[in-house]
All heavy atoms as an XYZ file, in Angstrom:
810
protein
N      -7.714    -69.876    -75.430
C      -8.000    -69.157    -74.200
C      -7.060    -69.604    -73.082
O      -6.609    -68.799    -72.296
C      -9.471    -69.379    -73.818
C      -9.893    -68.646    -72.596
S      -9.935    -66.879    -72.955
C     -10.709    -66.284    -71.538
N      -6.771    -70.919    -73.039
C      -5.897    -71.453    -72.003
C      -4.483    -70.867    -72.144
O      -3.850    -70.508    -71.158
C      -5.870    -72.979    -72.076
C      -4.967    -73.593    -71.050
C      -5.017    -75.116    -71.143
N      -3.893    -75.696    -70.485
C      -3.927    -76.193    -69.266
N      -5.055    -76.178    -68.597
N      -2.856    -76.705    -68.729
N      -3.993    -70.722    -73.370
C      -2.671    -70.159    -73.604
C      -2.633    -68.703    -73.138
O      -1.659    -68.268    -72.525
C      -2.308    -70.238    -75.101
O      -2.384    -71.600    -75.512
C      -0.930    -69.713    -75.362
N      -3.693    -67.959    -73.407
C      -3.788    -66.559    -72.981
C      -3.773    -66.463    -71.462
O      -3.067    -65.626    -70.894
C      -5.061    -65.943    -73.563
C      -5.268    -64.502    -73.155
C      -4.489    -63.491    -73.721
C      -6.221    -64.154    -72.208
C      -4.664    -62.173    -73.332
C      -6.406    -62.842    -71.823
C      -5.629    -61.857    -72.400
O      -5.798    -60.546    -72.017
N      -4.528    -67.318    -70.779
C      -4.572    -67.316    -69.313
C      -3.215    -67.668    -68.725
O      -2.782    -67.074    -67.738
C      -5.612    -68.303    -68.799
O      -6.900    -67.908    -69.213
N      -2.524    -68.625    -69.333
C      -1.198    -69.011    -68.869
C      -0.216    -67.854    -69.062
O       0.611    -67.575    -68.194
C      -0.719    -70.256    -69.625
C       0.617    -70.829    -69.190
C       0.598    -71.188    -67.710
C       0.957    -72.054    -70.022
N      -0.343    -67.149    -70.181
C       0.516    -65.993    -70.452
C       0.298    -64.898    -69.404
O       1.247    -64.338    -68.862
C       0.242    -65.450    -71.859
C       0.955    -64.156    -72.131
C       2.318    -64.132    -72.382
C       0.259    -62.953    -72.131
C       2.974    -62.937    -72.618
C       0.907    -61.751    -72.364
C       2.277    -61.750    -72.617
N      -0.956    -64.585    -69.108
C      -1.282    -63.552    -68.123
C      -0.761    -63.955    -66.742
O      -0.174    -63.130    -66.022
C      -2.806    -63.278    -68.081
C      -3.282    -62.697    -69.411
C      -3.176    -62.367    -66.919
C      -2.662    -61.350    -69.744
N      -0.955    -65.203    -66.351
C      -0.484    -65.676    -65.044
C       1.039    -65.576    -64.951
O       1.588    -65.153    -63.929
C      -0.946    -67.109    -64.813
N       1.738    -65.935    -66.019
C       3.199    -65.845    -66.044
C       3.651    -64.392    -65.952
O       4.590    -64.063    -65.230
C       3.753    -66.492    -67.330
O       3.299    -67.845    -67.395
C       5.262    -66.465    -67.356
N       2.975    -63.521    -66.678
C       3.303    -62.099    -66.655
C       3.101    -61.505    -65.254
O       3.951    -60.758    -64.756
C       2.450    -61.349    -67.676
C       2.738    -59.869    -67.860
C       4.161    -59.658    -68.349
C       1.762    -59.266    -68.842
N       2.003    -61.836    -64.608
C       1.746    -61.340    -63.250
C       2.785    -61.852    -62.263
O       3.262    -61.106    -61.400
C       0.344    -61.743    -62.802
C      -0.805    -61.017    -63.489
C      -2.144    -61.620    -63.072
C      -0.771    -59.535    -63.184
N       3.173    -63.094    -62.385
C       4.184    -63.670    -61.516
C       5.530    -62.986    -61.731
O       6.233    -62.659    -60.776
C       4.308    -65.178    -61.758
C       5.290    -65.923    -60.861
C       4.888    -65.779    -59.402
C       5.352    -67.381    -61.243
N       5.875    -62.715    -62.970
C       7.136    -62.042    -63.280
C       7.151    -60.629    -62.699
O       8.177    -60.171    -62.185
C       7.366    -62.009    -64.788
N       6.047    -59.930    -62.758
C       5.982    -58.573    -62.227
C       6.170    -58.550    -60.717
O       6.739    -57.612    -60.177
C       4.648    -57.926    -62.586
S       4.524    -57.523    -64.341
N       5.708    -59.585    -60.029
C       5.846    -59.638    -58.579
C       7.292    -59.864    -58.163
O       7.686    -59.528    -57.056
C       4.970    -60.746    -58.003
C       3.501    -60.437    -58.111
C       2.632    -61.583    -57.633
O       3.116    -62.641    -57.264
N       1.325    -61.363    -57.650
N       8.112    -60.404    -59.044
C       9.510    -60.686    -58.730
C      10.405    -59.469    -58.935
O      11.539    -59.451    -58.474
C      10.031    -61.833    -59.599
S       9.188    -63.391    -59.255
N       9.923    -58.467    -59.644
C      10.724    -57.280    -59.897
C      10.834    -56.433    -58.633
O       9.871    -56.307    -57.887
C      10.085    -56.436    -61.014
C      10.029    -57.069    -62.393
C       9.244    -56.161    -63.337
C      11.422    -57.310    -62.935
N      12.009    -55.866    -58.386
C      12.131    -54.999    -57.211
C      11.313    -53.725    -57.399
O      11.128    -53.245    -58.510
C      13.625    -54.688    -57.163
C      14.126    -54.924    -58.547
C      13.235    -55.967    -59.153
N      10.831    -53.198    -56.297
C      10.077    -51.947    -56.354
C      11.013    -50.813    -56.749
O      12.176    -50.803    -56.385
C       9.442    -51.660    -54.999
N      10.501    -49.881    -57.509
C      11.313    -48.742    -57.933
C      11.660    -47.884    -56.718
O      10.841    -47.667    -55.839
C      10.545    -47.918    -58.958
N      12.896    -47.434    -56.696
C      13.336    -46.565    -55.604
C      12.655    -45.199    -55.732
O      12.406    -44.718    -56.826
C      14.852    -46.409    -55.643
N      12.376    -44.606    -54.603
C      11.724    -43.295    -54.582
C      12.740    -42.225    -54.211
O      13.740    -42.507    -53.556
C      10.579    -43.295    -53.569
N      12.468    -40.987    -54.647
C      13.276    -39.855    -54.218
C      12.427    -39.002    -53.284
O      11.326    -38.593    -53.635
C      13.765    -39.005    -55.383
C      14.623    -37.838    -54.889
C      15.145    -36.929    -55.984
O      14.317    -36.329    -56.690
O      16.376    -36.844    -56.111
N      12.955    -38.735    -52.104
C      12.299    -37.900    -51.114
C      13.034    -36.564    -51.060
O      14.243    -36.516    -51.241
C      12.328    -38.572    -49.741
C      11.750    -39.955    -49.753
N      10.426    -40.200    -49.489
C      12.311    -41.156    -50.035
C      10.200    -41.503    -49.586
N      11.323    -42.104    -49.916
N      12.320    -35.493    -50.791
C      12.926    -34.168    -50.713
C      12.756    -33.621    -49.305
O      11.651    -33.635    -48.756
C      12.299    -33.204    -51.743
C      12.885    -31.806    -51.585
C      12.511    -33.720    -53.157
N      13.871    -33.168    -48.734
C      13.857    -32.517    -47.423
C      14.381    -31.097    -47.630
O      15.520    -30.902    -48.041
C      14.739    -33.270    -46.406
C      14.830    -32.485    -45.099
C      14.202    -34.667    -46.156
N      13.533    -30.122    -47.377
C      13.934    -28.723    -47.513
C      14.564    -28.227    -46.221
O      14.268    -28.735    -45.140
C      12.733    -27.864    -47.890
C      12.221    -28.198    -49.264
O      11.558    -29.212    -49.436
N      12.527    -27.377    -50.240
N      15.423    -27.229    -46.374
C      16.067    -26.572    -45.241
C      15.652    -25.102    -45.274
O      15.888    -24.426    -46.274
C      17.579    -26.695    -45.362
C      18.041    -28.146    -45.368
C      19.360    -28.297    -46.092
O      20.392    -27.956    -45.555
N      19.309    -28.785    -47.315
N      15.016    -24.656    -44.216
C      14.476    -23.297    -44.174
C      14.554    -22.779    -42.742
O      14.195    -23.498    -41.812
C      13.016    -23.309    -44.652
C      12.361    -21.968    -44.725
C      12.763    -21.243    -45.974
C      11.983    -19.946    -46.077
N      12.601    -19.017    -46.964
N      15.032    -21.557    -42.575
C      15.102    -20.975    -41.239
C      16.070    -21.704    -40.327
O      15.786    -21.888    -39.144
N      17.193    -22.144    -40.877
C      18.209    -22.891    -40.125
C      17.628    -24.157    -39.496
O      17.976    -24.535    -38.373
C      18.861    -22.026    -39.045
C      19.643    -20.859    -39.580
C      20.311    -20.102    -38.454
C      21.035    -18.885    -38.993
N      21.660    -18.093    -37.917
N      16.724    -24.828    -40.235
C      16.115    -26.064    -39.747
C      15.756    -26.956    -40.926
O      15.534    -26.489    -42.043
C      14.856    -25.754    -38.949
N      15.705    -28.260    -40.660
C      15.136    -29.183    -41.629
C      13.621    -29.064    -41.498
O      13.094    -29.080    -40.385
C      15.574    -30.621    -41.347
C      17.051    -30.860    -41.548
C      17.903    -31.012    -40.472
C      17.579    -30.931    -42.827
C      19.254    -31.237    -40.648
C      18.936    -31.145    -43.022
C      19.782    -31.294    -41.936
N      12.927    -28.930    -42.606
C      11.470    -28.778    -42.560
C      10.830    -30.005    -41.915
O       9.859    -29.891    -41.174
C      10.904    -28.499    -43.969
C       9.395    -28.501    -43.969
C      11.429    -27.162    -44.488
N      11.379    -31.180    -42.183
C      10.900    -32.418    -41.564
C      11.892    -32.823    -40.484
O      13.095    -32.824    -40.716
C      10.791    -33.535    -42.595
C       9.772    -33.260    -43.675
C       9.956    -34.195    -44.834
O      10.690    -33.899    -45.756
N       9.286    -35.331    -44.783
N      11.384    -33.199    -39.321
C      12.256    -33.666    -38.234
C      12.463    -35.166    -38.301
O      13.437    -35.684    -37.767
C      11.668    -33.287    -36.872
C      11.538    -31.803    -36.671
C      12.893    -31.129    -36.742
C      12.738    -29.626    -36.541
N      13.862    -28.893    -37.064
N      11.507    -35.871    -38.944
C      11.615    -37.321    -39.093
C      11.067    -37.712    -40.459
O      10.071    -37.161    -40.924
C      10.845    -38.053    -37.993
C      11.030    -39.553    -38.070
C      10.506    -40.265    -36.852
C      10.805    -41.747    -37.003
N      10.416    -42.518    -35.847
N      11.752    -38.663    -41.078
C      11.360    -39.153    -42.396
C      11.518    -40.665    -42.406
O      12.492    -41.186    -41.854
C      12.258    -38.513    -43.463
C      12.039    -38.918    -44.911
C      10.672    -38.446    -45.409
C      13.142    -38.327    -45.784
N      10.571    -41.371    -43.002
C      10.655    -42.821    -43.144
C      10.751    -43.142    -44.627
O       9.918    -42.686    -45.423
C       9.423    -43.521    -42.520
C       9.515    -45.023    -42.705
C       9.298    -43.166    -41.040
N      11.791    -43.906    -44.994
C      12.025    -44.283    -46.386
C      12.317    -45.778    -46.441
O      12.473    -46.430    -45.412
C      13.209    -43.482    -46.994
C      12.962    -41.985    -46.880
C      14.526    -43.865    -46.347
N      12.425    -46.309    -47.643
C      12.798    -47.711    -47.843
C      14.243    -47.777    -48.317
O      14.734    -46.856    -48.977
C      11.887    -48.364    -48.879
C      10.464    -48.533    -48.413
C       9.644    -49.251    -49.452
C       8.203    -49.399    -48.982
N       7.365    -50.037    -49.999
N      14.911    -48.866    -47.979
C      16.282    -49.070    -48.435
C      16.320    -48.982    -49.958
O      15.461    -49.538    -50.645
C      16.804    -50.432    -47.971
N      17.283    -48.220    -50.468
C      17.392    -47.985    -51.905
C      16.835    -46.641    -52.332
O      17.126    -46.158    -53.421
N      16.011    -46.028    -51.480
C      15.472    -44.699    -51.779
C      16.565    -43.650    -51.646
O      17.563    -43.851    -50.951
C      14.334    -44.338    -50.823
C      13.046    -45.091    -51.095
O      13.000    -45.875    -52.065
O      12.086    -44.893    -50.314
N      16.353    -42.518    -52.296
C      17.282    -41.402    -52.156
C      16.574    -40.249    -51.449
O      15.352    -40.134    -51.477
C      17.793    -40.951    -53.526
O      16.732    -40.486    -54.325
N      17.386    -39.423    -50.793
C      16.878    -38.222    -50.136
C      17.654    -37.040    -50.693
O      18.885    -37.033    -50.690
C      17.032    -38.294    -48.601
C      16.535    -37.004    -47.957
C      16.279    -39.494    -48.045
N      16.920    -36.069    -51.202
C      17.521    -34.843    -51.736
C      17.298    -33.724    -50.728
O      16.160    -33.433    -50.344
C      16.901    -34.487    -53.083
C      17.507    -33.249    -53.719
C      17.182    -33.180    -55.205
N      17.785    -32.013    -55.814
C      19.059    -31.918    -56.172
N      19.868    -32.933    -55.968
N      19.524    -30.820    -56.736
N      18.384    -33.129    -50.276
C      18.345    -32.022    -49.326
C      18.447    -30.722    -50.116
O      19.443    -30.492    -50.800
C      19.500    -32.144    -48.327
C      19.385    -33.357    -47.445
C      19.990    -34.551    -47.800
C      18.662    -33.306    -46.273
C      19.893    -35.672    -47.000
C      18.538    -34.428    -45.455
C      19.160    -35.617    -45.821
N      17.411    -29.893    -50.042
C      17.336    -28.648    -50.814
C      17.451    -27.461    -49.866
O      16.716    -27.361    -48.882
C      16.016    -28.570    -51.613
C      15.913    -27.250    -52.358
C      15.916    -29.747    -52.576
N      18.376    -26.555    -50.186
C      18.633    -25.388    -49.350
C      17.747    -24.214    -49.787
O      17.939    -23.634    -50.843
C      20.109    -24.986    -49.446
C      20.468    -23.842    -48.530
O      19.610    -23.259    -47.895
N      21.739    -23.514    -48.479
N      16.778    -23.862    -48.940
C      15.897    -22.720    -49.189
C      16.319    -21.487    -48.390
O      15.601    -20.484    -48.375
C      14.445    -23.079    -48.853
C      13.872    -24.127    -49.797
O      14.266    -24.157    -50.970
O      13.039    -24.935    -49.337
N      17.459    -21.574    -47.701
C      17.960    -20.448    -46.910
C      18.926    -19.612    -47.742
O      19.523    -20.107    -48.702
C      18.698    -20.959    -45.661
C      17.753    -21.300    -44.524
O      16.736    -20.603    -44.369
O      18.047    -22.259    -43.777
N      19.119    -18.322    -47.367
C      20.029    -17.451    -48.129
C      21.503    -17.632    -47.745
O      22.327    -16.786    -48.057
C      19.539    -16.046    -47.764
C      18.941    -16.192    -46.412
C      18.343    -17.578    -46.384
N      21.826    -18.731    -47.083
C      23.204    -19.018    -46.698
C      23.453    -20.517    -46.868
O      22.517    -21.297    -47.046
C      23.475    -18.574    -45.250
C      22.304    -18.805    -44.331
C      22.016    -20.058    -43.834
C      21.464    -17.757    -43.988
C      20.936    -20.276    -43.011
C      20.369    -17.957    -43.153
C      20.106    -19.229    -42.662
N      24.706    -20.911    -46.794
C      25.098    -22.306    -47.064
C      24.749    -23.242    -45.908
O      24.677    -22.839    -44.745
C      26.596    -22.366    -47.338
N      24.526    -24.507    -46.277
C      24.378    -25.614    -45.326
C      25.375    -26.700    -45.722
O      25.827    -26.756    -46.876
C      22.962    -26.198    -45.364
C      21.926    -25.305    -44.767
N      21.892    -24.957    -43.437
C      20.866    -24.672    -45.334
C      20.860    -24.169    -43.204
N      20.228    -23.966    -44.339
N      25.701    -27.562    -44.768
C      26.562    -28.711    -45.022
C      25.956    -29.901    -44.287
O      26.183    -30.090    -43.098
C      27.987    -28.441    -44.537
C      28.929    -29.593    -44.853
O      28.503    -30.688    -45.168
N      30.213    -29.349    -44.758
N      25.179    -30.698    -44.995
C      24.442    -31.815    -44.413
C      25.359    -33.037    -44.332
O      26.054    -33.362    -45.289
C      23.189    -32.126    -45.256
C      22.458    -33.336    -44.714
C      22.264    -30.907    -45.270
N      25.326    -33.698    -43.160
C      26.165    -34.882    -42.981
C      25.518    -35.848    -41.998
O      24.575    -35.509    -41.282
C      27.564    -34.483    -42.481
C      27.599    -34.092    -41.029
C      27.949    -35.010    -40.055
C      27.269    -32.807    -40.627
C      27.979    -34.655    -38.705
C      27.297    -32.438    -39.291
C      27.655    -33.368    -38.329
N      26.063    -37.074    -41.956
C      25.672    -38.074    -40.966
C      26.888    -38.929    -40.636
O      27.645    -39.311    -41.536
C      24.552    -38.970    -41.493
O      24.272    -39.984    -40.533
N      27.039    -39.237    -39.377
C      28.088    -40.150    -38.919
C      27.485    -41.476    -38.475
O      28.150    -42.270    -37.815
C      28.883    -39.506    -37.765
C      29.586    -38.196    -38.112
C      30.258    -37.607    -36.875
C      30.597    -38.397    -39.223
N      26.242    -41.729    -38.841
C      25.527    -42.931    -38.427
C      26.137    -44.188    -39.042
O      26.618    -44.161    -40.180
C      24.055    -42.840    -38.846
O      23.447    -41.717    -38.260
N      26.076    -45.287    -38.294
C      26.560    -46.577    -38.805
C      25.758    -47.029    -40.018
O      26.295    -47.652    -40.926
C      26.498    -47.658    -37.718
C      27.519    -47.431    -36.613
O      28.524    -46.727    -36.851
O      27.307    -47.956    -35.501
N      24.477    -46.720    -40.033
C      23.613    -47.123    -41.148
C      24.057    -46.473    -42.448
O      24.110    -47.112    -43.484
C      22.146    -46.761    -40.854
O      21.741    -47.462    -39.675
C      21.242    -47.131    -42.009
N      24.381    -45.185    -42.396
C      24.847    -44.454    -43.577
C      25.638    -43.238    -43.124
O      25.089    -42.329    -42.518
C      23.665    -44.027    -44.462
C      24.056    -43.318    -45.729
C      24.700    -44.282    -46.728
C      24.944    -43.607    -48.060
N      25.394    -44.554    -49.070
N      26.910    -43.255    -43.417
C      27.779    -42.128    -43.112
C      27.999    -41.349    -44.407
O      28.316    -41.937    -45.438
C      29.096    -42.648    -42.555
O      29.969    -41.586    -42.285
N      27.816    -40.029    -44.361
C      28.010    -39.209    -45.557
C      28.264    -37.761    -45.170
O      27.947    -37.339    -44.064
C      26.806    -39.302    -46.512
C      25.513    -38.801    -45.927
C      25.153    -37.460    -46.029
C      24.643    -39.665    -45.287
C      23.959    -36.989    -45.505
C      23.437    -39.211    -44.751
C      23.097    -37.864    -44.859
N      28.842    -37.016    -46.076
C      29.048    -35.574    -45.930
C      28.802    -34.970    -47.306
O      29.569    -35.204    -48.234
C      30.464    -35.270    -45.449
C      30.680    -33.789    -45.164
O      29.886    -32.951    -45.645
O      31.653    -33.471    -44.467
N      27.732    -34.198    -47.447
C      27.355    -33.644    -48.747
C      28.114    -32.367    -49.092
O      27.944    -31.834    -50.190
C      25.845    -33.401    -48.792
C      24.975    -34.649    -48.607
C      23.502    -34.294    -48.698
C      25.337    -35.729    -49.615
N      28.920    -31.879    -48.179
C      29.673    -30.665    -48.452
C      28.778    -29.431    -48.368
O      27.576    -29.515    -48.176
N      29.396    -28.292    -48.540
C      28.688    -27.015    -48.431
C      27.993    -26.675    -49.747
O      28.571    -26.847    -50.819
C      29.696    -25.923    -48.065
O      29.049    -24.700    -47.903
N      26.746    -26.192    -49.663
C      26.013    -25.769    -50.855
C      25.043    -24.649    -50.497
O      24.496    -24.606    -49.410
C      25.308    -26.940    -51.546
C      24.361    -27.723    -50.674
C      23.000    -27.508    -50.746
C      24.836    -28.688    -49.789
C      22.130    -28.227    -49.953
C      23.975    -29.409    -48.988
C      22.628    -29.174    -49.070
O      21.766    -29.885    -48.280
N      24.881    -23.733    -51.426
C      24.137    -22.510    -51.182
C      22.658    -22.565    -51.515
O      22.110    -23.604    -51.891
N      22.043    -21.399    -51.434
C      20.605    -21.232    -51.656
C      20.189    -21.738    -53.033
O      20.856    -21.494    -54.036
C      20.226    -19.770    -51.519
C      18.736    -19.517    -51.678
C      18.380    -18.055    -51.468
O      19.205    -17.166    -51.608
N      17.127    -17.816    -51.121
N      19.071    -22.450    -53.046
C      18.513    -22.957    -54.292
C      19.147    -24.240    -54.785
O      18.668    -24.837    -55.748
N      20.198    -24.683    -54.136
C      20.883    -25.907    -54.559
C      20.457    -27.072    -53.682
O      19.948    -26.895    -52.577
C      22.398    -25.720    -54.488
C      22.964    -24.592    -55.347
C      24.463    -24.456    -55.116
C      22.670    -24.848    -56.822
N      20.681    -28.272    -54.184
C      20.365    -29.471    -53.424
C      21.382    -30.554    -53.690
O      22.059    -30.544    -54.717
N      21.503    -31.456    -52.745
C      22.392    -32.606    -52.884
C      21.638    -33.843    -52.442
O      20.767    -33.779    -51.578
C      23.665    -32.408    -52.081
C      24.508    -31.260    -52.621
C      25.947    -31.445    -52.290
C      26.768    -30.313    -52.913
N      28.177    -30.455    -52.575
N      22.013    -34.979    -53.044
C      21.270    -36.221    -52.851
C      22.160    -37.310    -52.269
O      23.335    -37.418    -52.616
C      20.697    -36.696    -54.195
O      19.848    -35.664    -54.725
C      19.896    -37.969    -54.054
N      21.562    -38.125    -51.413
C      22.231    -39.301    -50.870
C      21.284    -40.492    -51.018
O      20.069    -40.355    -50.859
C      22.642    -39.094    -49.386
C      21.449    -38.883    -48.493
C      23.486    -40.249    -48.894
N      21.843    -41.657    -51.371
C      21.065    -42.892    -51.476
C      21.236    -43.660    -50.170
O      22.357    -43.889    -49.714
C      21.528    -43.756    -52.670
C      20.778    -45.079    -52.692
C      21.322    -43.005    -53.978
N      20.116    -44.047    -49.584
C      20.130    -44.789    -48.323
C      19.886    -46.256    -48.643
O      18.761    -46.663    -48.912
C      19.082    -44.214    -47.370
C      19.302    -42.730    -47.079
C      18.115    -42.141    -46.341
C      20.575    -42.525    -46.301
N      20.944    -47.036    -48.637
C      20.879    -48.398    -49.156
C      20.819    -49.488    -48.096
O      20.800    -50.667    -48.430
C      22.064    -48.642    -50.090
C      23.382    -48.157    -49.522
O      23.422    -47.780    -48.339
O      24.368    -48.145    -50.264
N      20.753    -49.107    -46.831
C      20.760    -50.094    -45.754
C      19.726    -49.703    -44.701
O      19.591    -48.527    -44.368
C      22.170    -50.118    -45.149
C      22.421    -51.147    -44.100
C      23.914    -51.153    -43.769
C      24.132    -51.190    -42.287
N      25.539    -51.096    -41.910
N      19.006    -50.689    -44.181
C      17.983    -50.426    -43.161
C      18.622    -49.986    -41.849
O      19.707    -50.453    -41.487
C      17.129    -51.668    -42.940
N      17.948    -49.074    -41.156
C      18.423    -48.601    -39.863
C      18.073    -47.137    -39.662
O      17.281    -46.562    -40.400
N      18.701    -46.534    -38.660
C      18.453    -45.144    -38.318
C      19.616    -44.277    -38.773
O      20.776    -44.619    -38.532
C      18.266    -44.986    -36.792
O      17.162    -45.804    -36.389
C      17.986    -43.546    -36.407
N      19.292    -43.163    -39.425
C      20.304    -42.218    -39.883
C      20.026    -40.874    -39.200
O      18.978    -40.285    -39.407
C      20.271    -42.056    -41.426
C      21.326    -41.068    -41.886
C      20.448    -43.400    -42.121
N      20.956    -40.448    -38.383
C      20.854    -39.145    -37.732
C      21.566    -38.128    -38.613
O      22.737    -38.295    -38.936
C      21.469    -39.199    -36.337
C      20.716    -40.137    -35.411
C      21.373    -40.293    -34.050
O      22.438    -39.697    -33.809
O      20.808    -41.033    -33.235
N      20.851    -37.081    -39.012
C      21.356    -36.093    -39.966
C      21.524    -34.751    -39.264
O      20.676    -34.349    -38.470
C      20.380    -35.955    -41.161
C      20.907    -34.965    -42.173
C      20.133    -37.314    -41.806
N      22.621    -34.066    -39.582
C      22.913    -32.765    -38.984
C      23.471    -31.826    -40.048
O      23.791    -32.246    -41.148
C      23.951    -32.911    -37.863
C      23.518    -33.827    -36.739
C      24.590    -33.967    -35.680
O      25.142    -32.932    -35.257
O      24.869    -35.110    -35.288
N      23.613    -30.561    -39.665
C      24.267    -29.560    -40.511
C      25.545    -29.129    -39.801
O      25.499    -28.721    -38.629
C      23.356    -28.354    -40.742
S      24.154    -27.016    -41.666
N      26.676    -29.198    -40.507
C      27.956    -28.815    -39.916
C      28.040    -27.317    -39.655
O      28.796    -26.868    -38.795
C      29.100    -29.248    -40.827
N      27.261    -26.516    -40.366
C      27.279    -25.063    -40.216
C      26.369    -24.617    -39.072
O      26.679    -23.663    -38.353
C      26.850    -24.374    -41.537
C      26.882    -22.863    -41.402
C      27.732    -24.839    -42.693
N      25.246    -25.309    -38.900
C      24.240    -24.942    -37.905
C      23.983    -26.151    -36.998
O      23.156    -27.013    -37.322
C      22.946    -24.496    -38.591
C      23.164    -23.409    -39.583
N      23.259    -23.656    -40.937
C      23.357    -22.079    -39.412
C      23.486    -22.506    -41.563
N      23.553    -21.538    -40.660
N      24.670    -26.247    -35.860
C      24.608    -27.445    -35.015
C      23.229    -27.762    -34.441
O      22.992    -28.893    -34.025
C      25.617    -27.167    -33.902
C      25.959    -25.728    -33.988
C      25.585    -25.245    -35.349
N      22.305    -26.815    -34.443
C      20.953    -27.107    -33.950
C      20.076    -27.770    -35.004
O      18.968    -28.216    -34.694
C      20.278    -25.816    -33.455
C      20.922    -25.296    -32.178
O      21.531    -26.100    -31.446
O      20.816    -24.081    -31.919
N      20.553    -27.831    -36.241
C      19.792    -28.480    -37.319
C      20.001    -29.989    -37.234
O      21.088    -30.488    -37.480
C      20.273    -27.996    -38.705
C      19.772    -26.652    -39.095
S      20.325    -26.168    -40.752
C      19.543    -27.401    -41.789
N      18.928    -30.697    -36.882
C      19.007    -32.143    -36.751
C      17.708    -32.775    -37.219
O      16.642    -32.181    -37.096
C      19.265    -32.541    -35.294
C      20.598    -32.051    -34.777
C      20.845    -32.461    -33.364
C      22.187    -31.890    -32.924
N      22.611    -32.322    -31.647
N      17.829    -33.977    -37.764
C      16.663    -34.762    -38.139
C      17.045    -36.233    -38.113
O      18.229    -36.574    -38.065
C      16.115    -34.378    -39.520
C      16.943    -34.833    -40.684
S      16.148    -34.615    -42.297
C      14.754    -35.699    -42.171
N      16.033    -37.107    -38.169
C      16.257    -38.544    -38.166
C      15.553    -39.144    -39.376
O      14.411    -38.801    -39.678
C      15.700    -39.194    -36.866
C      15.783    -40.699    -36.935
C      16.460    -38.662    -35.658
N      16.253    -40.056    -40.056
C      15.659    -40.801    -41.163
C      15.651    -42.274    -40.771
O      16.704    -42.836    -40.450
C      16.433    -40.605    -42.477
C      16.494    -39.107    -42.836
C      15.788    -41.415    -43.608
C      17.360    -38.810    -44.039
N      14.467    -42.878    -40.781
C      14.339    -44.309    -40.549
C      14.295    -44.996    -41.901
O      13.415    -44.713    -42.721
C      13.061    -44.627    -39.757
C      13.099    -44.169    -38.317
C      14.143    -44.900    -37.480
O      14.459    -46.065    -37.776
O      14.644    -44.276    -36.524
N      15.225    -45.903    -42.126
C      15.295    -46.621    -43.398
C      14.789    -48.043    -43.154
O      15.367    -48.799    -42.369
C      16.743    -46.656    -43.943
C      16.765    -47.306    -45.323
C      17.341    -45.254    -44.002
N      13.689    -48.392    -43.822
C      13.081    -49.707    -43.696
C      13.597    -50.643    -44.782
O      14.047    -50.178    -45.832
C      11.564    -49.593    -43.797
C      10.894    -48.588    -42.862
C       9.402    -48.527    -43.165
C      11.152    -48.934    -41.412
N      13.497    -51.931    -44.538
C      13.905    -52.914    -45.552
C      12.999    -52.875    -46.737
O      11.883    -52.541    -46.708
C      13.903    -54.329    -44.982
C      15.012    -54.549    -44.004
C      15.009    -55.983    -43.565
C      16.134    -56.208    -42.573
N      16.291    -57.576    -42.222
C-alpha cells in the first residue's frame, strides 16, 4: 500500500510540473467588425481570425507584444497567430480601418 501511495504522490507531482496546454481562441469578423472588442488569453495560446464577411480582411498588429500581418483572406477562411508573450496586442484590419480590437495576453 505504501508503494502505491508513493507512486500516486509522484504521479500527481509530475502532473503539476507539466505546462498547461495552449488554447485556441476564435475571433469572427462580421459586418466590418471584430465580433469581440476585447479578448483575454494566456501566453502560448493561439487566436484564429475567421472571416464571416463576403469580402476580404487583412488582420495585423504593430504592437510591441506581438507584431504580425496575416495577409488578405476571403469569406469563410481564417488565419491563426500564436501569442507567446504577455502584454497588450492591438489588432486592426488593413482593409477596414474602423475594425479594431484588443487582446490582453497574460503570463
